[in-house]
Structure formats: structure tokens, C-alpha cells
C-alpha positions in Angstrom: -11.8 -102.7 106.2 -13.2 -101.3 103.0 -12.8 -97.6 104.3 -9.2 -98.4 105.2 -8.5 -99.9 101.8 -10.0 -96.8 100.0 -7.9 -94.5 102.1 -4.8 -96.4 101.2 -5.8 -96.3 97.5 -6.2 -92.5 97.7 -3.0 -92.1 99.6 -1.2 -94.3 97.0 -2.7 -92.2 94.1 -1.6 -89.0 95.8 1.9 -90.3 96.2 2.0 -91.3 92.5 0.7 -87.9 91.5 3.4 -86.1 93.5 6.2 -88.4 92.2 5.0 -87.6 88.6 5.0 -83.9 89.4 8.5 -84.1 90.8 9.6 -86.0 87.7 8.2 -83.2 85.5 9.7 -80.5 87.6 13.1 -82.2 87.5 13.0 -82.6 83.8 12.1 -78.9 83.5 15.0 -78.0 85.7 17.4 -80.1 83.7 16.3 -78.4 80.5 16.7 -75.0 82.0 20.3 -76.0 83.3 21.1 -77.2 79.7 20.0 -73.9 78.2 21.8 -71.8 80.8 25.0 -73.8 80.1 24.7 -73.3 76.3 24.0 -69.6 76.9 27.0 -69.3 79.2 29.2 -71.0 76.5 28.0 -68.7 73.9 28.7 -65.7 76.1 32.2 -67.0 76.7 32.8 -67.3 72.9 31.5 -63.9 72.4 33.7 -62.4 75.1 36.8 -64.1 73.6 35.9 -62.8 70.2 35.4 -59.2 71.5 38.8 -59.4 73.3 40.5 -60.4 69.9 38.7 -57.5 68.2 39.8 -55.2 71.0 43.4 -56.3 70.8 43.4 -55.9 67.0 42.0 -52.4 67.3 44.4 -51.5 69.9 47.3 -52.6 67.6 45.9 -50.6 64.6 45.5 -47.5 66.8 49.1 -47.9 68.0 50.4 -48.2 64.4 48.3 -45.2 63.4 49.6 -43.1 66.2 53.2 -44.1 65.6 52.8 -43.3 61.8 51.2 -39.9 62.6 54.0 -39.1 65.0 56.7 -40.1 62.5 55.1 -38.2 59.7 55.0 -35.1 61.6 58.4 -35.3 63.2 61.0 -32.4 62.4 63.8 -33.2 60.1 67.0 -31.2 60.1 68.4 -30.2 56.7 71.7 -28.2 57.1 70.8 -25.3 59.4 67.1 -25.5 58.8 64.5 -27.7 60.6 61.7 -28.9 58.3 58.5 -30.5 59.3 57.7 -33.4 57.1 54.0 -34.1 56.5 52.3 -37.0 54.7 50.1 -35.9 52.0 46.4 -35.7 52.8 44.3 -38.2 50.9 40.7 -37.1 50.3 38.1 -39.8 49.6 35.3 -39.1 47.3 31.8 -39.6 48.8 
């Protein structure tokens, strides 16, 4: 009877150890899932910000292109066709 009791005691201890191990692994998995979720949200915010920057840049390039085309278009004065250019601005270094 004592041997059976000892075996049950060892089996119970092993079950308790495995349960504790599973609890720790589950907690680690939950922490990792939370970190992944936070990272994913940050990536989403960054992507949205980059999209806004790209849209702004695209609009600026379109305005610049339009201004450049307008500045260089020919203008007819009487019988002569003149090309009107914007003055070049040189920046000092």
C-alpha cells in the first residue's frame, strides 16, 4: 500500500509541475500576442502616416509641374510668339 501511495504522490507532483509549466507557457504566449498586437497597431499608424506624406508629396509635385508648364508656355504678342520664363532664384549656400 505504501508503494502505491508513493506512486500516486509522484504522479500528482508531476501533474502539478506540468500544469504550472502550462500556466507559464500560456502567460508567455499571451504576452507575446499582446506585443504583436501593439507592433501591428504601430505599423498600421506608420503606414497611414506614410500614405498621408505620399499624398502631400504627390500634390506638391503636381503643383510644381503645373507651375513649371505654365511658366514656360508660349505667349503670342501681335505676330510674335514669346516664351515667358520665371526668373531663376539662386540660393546662397
